[in-house]
Each structure stands twice: as structure tokens, then as C-alpha cells.
C-alpha positions in Angstrom: -15.9 -4.3 -8.2 -13.9 -1.7 -6.3 -11.0 -2.4 -4.0 -10.1 0.2 -1.3 -7.1 0.2 1.0 -6.4 2.1 4.2 -3.4 4.4 4.6 -2.0 2.1 7.3 -2.3 -0.9 4.9 -0.4 1.0 2.2 2.4 1.9 4.6 2.6 -1.7 5.8 2.6 -3.0 2.2 5.5 -0.8 1.3 7.5 -2.3 4.2 6.5 -5.9 3.4 7.3 -5.6 -0.3 11.0 -5.5 0.7 10.6 -8.8 2.5 8.1 -10.6 0.3 8.8 -9.8 -3.4 5.7 -11.6 -4.8 3.3 -9.7 -2.5 2.0 -7.5 -5.3 1.4 -10.6 -7.5 -0.4 -12.2 -4.5 -2.7 -9.3 -4.1 -3.5 -9.1 -7.8 -4.4 -12.8 -7.8 -6.7 -12.3 -4.8 -8.4 -9.4 -6.6 -8.8 -11.5 -9.7 -10.4 -14.3 -7.7 -12.7 -12.0 -5.8 -13.9 -10.4 -9.1 -14.8 -13.8 -10.5 -16.4 -15.2 -7.4 -16.8 -12.7 -4.6 -17.3 -15.2 -1.7 -15.5 -16.3 1.3 -13.3 -19.4 1.3 -12.8 -20.7 4.9 -10.3 -21.0 6.5 -8.3 -18.5 4.3 -11.0 -15.8 4.1 -14.3 -15.0 5.7 -17.1 -12.5 5.4 -17.5 -9.8 8.0 -21.2 -9.2 8.9 -23.1 -6.8 11.1 -21.2 -3.7 10.2 -24.4 -1.7 9.3 -23.4 -1.2 5.7 -24.8 -2.8 2.5 -21.5 -3.8 0.9 -19.8 -7.1 1.4 -16.6 -7.1 3.3 -14.3 -10.2 3.0 -11.2 -10.5 5.2 -8.4 -12.5 3.6 -6.1 -14.1 6.2 -3.7 -16.0 4.1 -2.5 -15.8 0.5 0.4 -17.3 -1.5 1.5 -17.0 -5.1 3.1 -19.9 -6.9 
């Protein structure tokens, strides 16, 4: 599975890492979960359809690392 980020995301991530120290761990955890079971889990994530592409896009709305 391949994870791509936008330049805007990378810029925002750099800023948010100063405020949320576990953000990188949170993102790693989300990637691990999506590799094992690539499916949406409402209400925290959902699939984006009708984009005219074959790949699956899942938008994650809320994550937290404990």
C-alpha cells in the first residue's frame, strides 16, 4: 500500500507537530491500521467515491494515539 501526501499537508504537519507531539505516532498508527484492513470506519473515517479513479481514497477525520 502506498501513502501519498500533498505539499500543503506536509507544511501543515510541520506546524502541527509543534503543538501535537504525538502526531507522527498517530499517523503511523493510522497507516498500520489501513495496511491491515483498508476500509472506512464511520464516524472517524469514510470512503470518497465518484472521483473517476480506480484507487480507494479514505478520508480520516479524527485520530488519537494513547
